[in-house]
LUMKE-686687 format. One record per residue (C-alpha): residue number from 1; y, x, z; residue in one letter. Coordinates in steps of 0.5 Angstrom, whole numbers, padded with zeros to 4 digits. Layout:
<bazas>
<baza><num>NUM</num><c2>Y</c2><c1>X</c1><c3>Z</c3><residu>A</residu></baza>
...
</bazas>
This chain:
<bazas>
<baza><num>1</num><c2>-0019</c2><c1>0118</c1><c3>0040</c3><residu>M</residu></baza>
<baza><num>2</num><c2>-0022</c2><c1>0119</c1><c3>0033</c3><residu>K</residu></baza>
<baza><num>3</num><c2>-0020</c2><c1>0114</c1><c3>0028</c3><residu>K</residu></baza>
<baza><num>4</num><c2>-0025</c2><c1>0110</c1><c3>0025</c3><residu>R</residu></baza>
<baza><num>5</num><c2>-0026</c2><c1>0109</c1><c3>0018</c3><residu>R</residu></baza>
<baza><num>6</num><c2>-0028</c2><c1>0101</c1><c3>0017</c3><residu>K</residu></baza>
<baza><num>7</num><c2>-0033</c2><c1>0101</c1><c3>0012</c3><residu>L</residu></baza>
<baza><num>8</num><c2>-0031</c2><c1>0097</c1><c3>0005</c3><residu>L</residu></baza>
<baza><num>9</num><c2>-0035</c2><c1>0093</c1><c3>0000</c3><residu>P</residu></baza>
<baza><num>10</num><c2>-0040</c2><c1>0097</c1><c3>-0004</c3><residu>L</residu></baza>
<baza><num>11</num><c2>-0036</c2><c1>0100</c1><c3>-0010</c3><residu>G</residu></baza>
<baza><num>12</num><c2>-0030</c2><c1>0099</c1><c3>-0007</c3><residu>I</residu></baza>
<baza><num>13</num><c2>-0025</c2><c1>0105</c1><c3>-0005</c3><residu>K</residu></baza>
<baza><num>14</num><c2>-0018</c2><c1>0102</c1><c3>-0004</c3><residu>K</residu></baza>
<baza><num>15</num><c2>-0018</c2><c1>0095</c1><c3>-0001</c3><residu>R</residu></baza>
<baza><num>16</num><c2>-0011</c2><c1>0093</c1><c3>-0003</c3><residu>T</residu></baza>
<baza><num>17</num><c2>-0012</c2><c1>0096</c1><c3>-0010</c3><residu>T</residu></baza>
<baza><num>18</num><c2>-0019</c2><c1>0095</c1><c3>-0013</c3><residu>T</residu></baza>
<baza><num>19</num><c2>-0020</c2><c1>0088</c1><c3>-0017</c3><residu>E</residu></baza>
<baza><num>20</num><c2>-0027</c2><c1>0086</c1><c3>-0016</c3><residu>L</residu></baza>
<baza><num>21</num><c2>-0031</c2><c1>0084</c1><c3>-0022</c3><residu>P</residu></baza>
<baza><num>22</num><c2>-0033</c2><c1>0077</c1><c3>-0021</c3><residu>A</residu></baza>
<baza><num>23</num><c2>-0025</c2><c1>0076</c1><c3>-0019</c3><residu>L</residu></baza>
<baza><num>24</num><c2>-0024</c2><c1>0079</c1><c3>-0026</c3><residu>V</residu></baza>
<baza><num>25</num><c2>-0029</c2><c1>0075</c1><c3>-0029</c3><residu>A</residu></baza>
<baza><num>26</num><c2>-0027</c2><c1>0068</c1><c3>-0025</c3><residu>L</residu></baza>
<baza><num>27</num><c2>-0020</c2><c1>0069</c1><c3>-0029</c3><residu>G</residu></baza>
<baza><num>28</num><c2>-0023</c2><c1>0070</c1><c3>-0036</c3><residu>A</residu></baza>
<baza><num>29</num><c2>-0027</c2><c1>0064</c1><c3>-0035</c3><residu>V</residu></baza>
<baza><num>30</num><c2>-0025</c2><c1>0059</c1><c3>-0041</c3><residu>G</residu></baza>
<baza><num>31</num><c2>-0021</c2><c1>0064</c1><c3>-0044</c3><residu>Q</residu></baza>
<baza><num>32</num><c2>-0023</c2><c1>0067</c1><c3>-0051</c3><residu>P</residu></baza>
<baza><num>33</num><c2>-0024</c2><c1>0074</c1><c3>-0048</c3><residu>W</residu></baza>
<baza><num>34</num><c2>-0030</c2><c1>0071</c1><c3>-0044</c3><residu>F</residu></baza>
<baza><num>35</num><c2>-0035</c2><c1>0075</c1><c3>-0045</c3><residu>C</residu></baza>
<baza><num>36</num><c2>-0043</c2><c1>0076</c1><c3>-0043</c3><residu>E</residu></baza>
<baza><num>37</num><c2>-0040</c2><c1>0081</c1><c3>-0038</c3><residu>Q</residu></baza>
<baza><num>38</num><c2>-0036</c2><c1>0077</c1><c3>-0035</c3><residu>H</residu></baza>
<baza><num>39</num><c2>-0042</c2><c1>0072</c1><c3>-0034</c3><residu>L</residu></baza>
<baza><num>40</num><c2>-0046</c2><c1>0078</c1><c3>-0031</c3><residu>T</residu></baza>
<baza><num>41</num><c2>-0041</c2><c1>0079</c1><c3>-0026</c3><residu>D</residu></baza>
<baza><num>42</num><c2>-0041</c2><c1>0072</c1><c3>-0024</c3><residu>L</residu></baza>
<baza><num>43</num><c2>-0049</c2><c1>0071</c1><c3>-0024</c3><residu>M</residu></baza>
<baza><num>44</num><c2>-0050</c2><c1>0078</c1><c3>-0021</c3><residu>A</residu></baza>
<baza><num>45</num><c2>-0045</c2><c1>0076</c1><c3>-0015</c3><residu>L</residu></baza>
<baza><num>46</num><c2>-0049</c2><c1>0069</c1><c3>-0014</c3><residu>A</residu></baza>
<baza><num>47</num><c2>-0056</c2><c1>0072</c1><c3>-0013</c3><residu>M</residu></baza>
<baza><num>48</num><c2>-0054</c2><c1>0079</c1><c3>-0009</c3><residu>V</residu></baza>
<baza><num>49</num><c2>-0051</c2><c1>0074</c1><c3>-0004</c3><residu>C</residu></baza>
<baza><num>50</num><c2>-0057</c2><c1>0069</c1><c3>-0004</c3><residu>Q</residu></baza>
<baza><num>51</num><c2>-0061</c2><c1>0075</c1><c3>-0002</c3><residu>L</residu></baza>
<baza><num>52</num><c2>-0056</c2><c1>0078</c1><c3>0003</c3><residu>A</residu></baza>
<baza><num>53</num><c2>-0054</c2><c1>0071</c1><c3>0006</c3><residu>A</residu></baza>
<baza><num>54</num><c2>-0059</c2><c1>0067</c1><c3>0011</c3><residu>E</residu></baza>
<baza><num>55</num><c2>-0063</c2><c1>0062</c1><c3>0008</c3><residu>P</residu></baza>
<baza><num>56</num><c2>-0060</c2><c1>0055</c1><c3>0010</c3><residu>G</residu></baza>
<baza><num>57</num><c2>-0053</c2><c1>0058</c1><c3>0011</c3><residu>S</residu></baza>
<baza><num>58</num><c2>-0046</c2><c1>0055</c1><c3>0008</c3><residu>E</residu></baza>
<baza><num>59</num><c2>-0046</c2><c1>0062</c1><c3>0004</c3><residu>V</residu></baza>
<baza><num>60</num><c2>-0053</c2><c1>0061</c1><c3>0001</c3><residu>H</residu></baza>
<baza><num>61</num><c2>-0052</c2><c1>0055</c1><c3>-0001</c3><residu>A</residu></baza>
<baza><num>62</num><c2>-0045</c2><c1>0056</c1><c3>-0005</c3><residu>A</residu></baza>
<baza><num>63</num><c2>-0049</c2><c1>0063</c1><c3>-0008</c3><residu>A</residu></baza>
<baza><num>64</num><c2>-0055</c2><c1>0057</c1><c3>-0010</c3><residu>E</residu></baza>
<baza><num>65</num><c2>-0050</c2><c1>0052</c1><c3>-0013</c3><residu>A</residu></baza>
<baza><num>66</num><c2>-0045</c2><c1>0058</c1><c3>-0017</c3><residu>L</residu></baza>
<baza><num>67</num><c2>-0052</c2><c1>0060</c1><c3>-0020</c3><residu>F</residu></baza>
<baza><num>68</num><c2>-0053</c2><c1>0053</c1><c3>-0022</c3><residu>A</residu></baza>
<baza><num>69</num><c2>-0046</c2><c1>0053</c1><c3>-0025</c3><residu>L</residu></baza>
<baza><num>70</num><c2>-0046</c2><c1>0059</c1><c3>-0028</c3><residu>L</residu></baza>
<baza><num>71</num><c2>-0053</c2><c1>0057</c1><c3>-0032</c3><residu>G</residu></baza>
<baza><num>72</num><c2>-0049</c2><c1>0051</c1><c3>-0036</c3><residu>R</residu></baza>
<baza><num>73</num><c2>-0047</c2><c1>0052</c1><c3>-0043</c3><residu>E</residu></baza>
<baza><num>74</num><c2>-0040</c2><c1>0050</c1><c3>-0041</c3><residu>E</residu></baza>
<baza><num>75</num><c2>-0036</c2><c1>0053</c1><c3>-0035</c3><residu>L</residu></baza>
<baza><num>76</num><c2>-0031</c2><c1>0048</c1><c3>-0031</c3><residu>D</residu></baza>
<baza><num>77</num><c2>-0027</c2><c1>0054</c1><c3>-0028</c3><residu>P</residu></baza>
<baza><num>78</num><c2>-0024</c2><c1>0049</c1><c3>-0023</c3><residu>S</residu></baza>
<baza><num>79</num><c2>-0032</c2><c1>0047</c1><c3>-0021</c3><residu>E</residu></baza>
<baza><num>80</num><c2>-0034</c2><c1>0055</c1><c3>-0020</c3><residu>I</residu></baza>
<baza><num>81</num><c2>-0027</c2><c1>0058</c1><c3>-0017</c3><residu>A</residu></baza>
<baza><num>82</num><c2>-0029</c2><c1>0055</c1><c3>-0010</c3><residu>P</residu></baza>
<baza><num>83</num><c2>-0035</c2><c1>0058</c1><c3>-0010</c3><residu>L</residu></baza>
<baza><num>84</num><c2>-0033</c2><c1>0065</c1><c3>-0013</c3><residu>V</residu></baza>
<baza><num>85</num><c2>-0028</c2><c1>0065</c1><c3>-0008</c3><residu>L</residu></baza>
<baza><num>86</num><c2>-0033</c2><c1>0063</c1><c3>-0002</c3><residu>A</residu></baza>
<baza><num>87</num><c2>-0038</c2><c1>0067</c1><c3>-0004</c3><residu>V</residu></baza>
<baza><num>88</num><c2>-0034</c2><c1>0074</c1><c3>-0006</c3><residu>N</residu></baza>
<baza><num>89</num><c2>-0030</c2><c1>0073</c1><c3>0001</c3><residu>D</residu></baza>
<baza><num>90</num><c2>-0036</c2><c1>0074</c1><c3>0005</c3><residu>W</residu></baza>
<baza><num>91</num><c2>-0039</c2><c1>0079</c1><c3>0001</c3><residu>T</residu></baza>
<baza><num>92</num><c2>-0033</c2><c1>0083</c1><c3>0002</c3><residu>Q</residu></baza>
<baza><num>93</num><c2>-0033</c2><c1>0082</c1><c3>0010</c3><residu>R</residu></baza>
<baza><num>94</num><c2>-0041</c2><c1>0085</c1><c3>0010</c3><residu>Q</residu></baza>
<baza><num>95</num><c2>-0043</c2><c1>0092</c1><c3>0012</c3><residu>P</residu></baza>
<baza><num>96</num><c2>-0045</c2><c1>0096</c1><c3>0006</c3><residu>N</residu></baza>
<baza><num>97</num><c2>-0052</c2><c1>0097</c1><c3>0008</c3><residu>G</residu></baza>
<baza><num>98</num><c2>-0053</c2><c1>0089</c1><c3>0008</c3><residu>R</residu></baza>
<baza><num>99</num><c2>-0051</c2><c1>0088</c1><c3>0001</c3><residu>I</residu></baza>
<baza><num>100</num><c2>-0054</c2><c1>0095</c1><c3>-0002</c3><residu>Q</residu></baza>
<baza><num>101</num><c2>-0061</c2><c1>0092</c1><c3>0001</c3><residu>D</residu></baza>
<baza><num>102</num><c2>-0060</c2><c1>0085</c1><c3>-0003</c3><residu>A</residu></baza>
<baza><num>103</num><c2>-0059</c2><c1>0090</c1><c3>-0009</c3><residu>I</residu></baza>
<baza><num>104</num><c2>-0064</c2><c1>0094</c1><c3>-0009</c3><residu>E</residu></baza>
<baza><num>105</num><c2>-0069</c2><c1>0088</c1><c3>-0008</c3><residu>R</residu></baza>
<baza><num>106</num><c2>-0066</c2><c1>0085</c1><c3>-0013</c3><residu>L</residu></baza>
<baza><num>107</num><c2>-0067</c2><c1>0091</c1><c3>-0017</c3><residu>L</residu></baza>
<baza><num>108</num><c2>-0074</c2><c1>0091</c1><c3>-0015</c3><residu>L</residu></baza>
<baza><num>109</num><c2>-0076</c2><c1>0084</c1><c3>-0017</c3><residu>V</residu></baza>
<baza><num>110</num><c2>-0072</c2><c1>0085</c1><c3>-0024</c3><residu>S</residu></baza>
<baza><num>111</num><c2>-0077</c2><c1>0091</c1><c3>-0025</c3><residu>Q</residu></baza>
<baza><num>112</num><c2>-0084</c2><c1>0087</c1><c3>-0023</c3><residu>Q</residu></baza>
<baza><num>113</num><c2>-0088</c2><c1>0085</c1><c3>-0030</c3><residu>P</residu></baza>
<baza><num>114</num><c2>-0088</c2><c1>0079</c1><c3>-0032</c3><residu>V</residu></baza>
<baza><num>115</num><c2>-0095</c2><c1>0075</c1><c3>-0032</c3><residu>V</residu></baza>
<baza><num>116</num><c2>-0097</c2><c1>0070</c1><c3>-0036</c3><residu>G</residu></baza>
</bazas>
């Protein structure tokens, strides 16, 4: 019988040794080295999850709440940590195709011209 390879989340090569950018960013919240890239990693996780998750689902609501908290001037790690962990955990359990589709939809939206 052929051994089946388990699909890993997008961009992850080794499940046990890879740090996900959102988790690294979460650890940086409130630290002097927290930068725009950390915020971007957290926002990207929230936006991709909003697109990949079923509207009205628990994880969709968590992603929306996370994105709203990330828009604040001051980030409170105790508020965002449970949301990041929940959303990140859900994302890791999804097939690569589902996450890739959400990323592609997000990129399409970001490339649309602004009408105004």
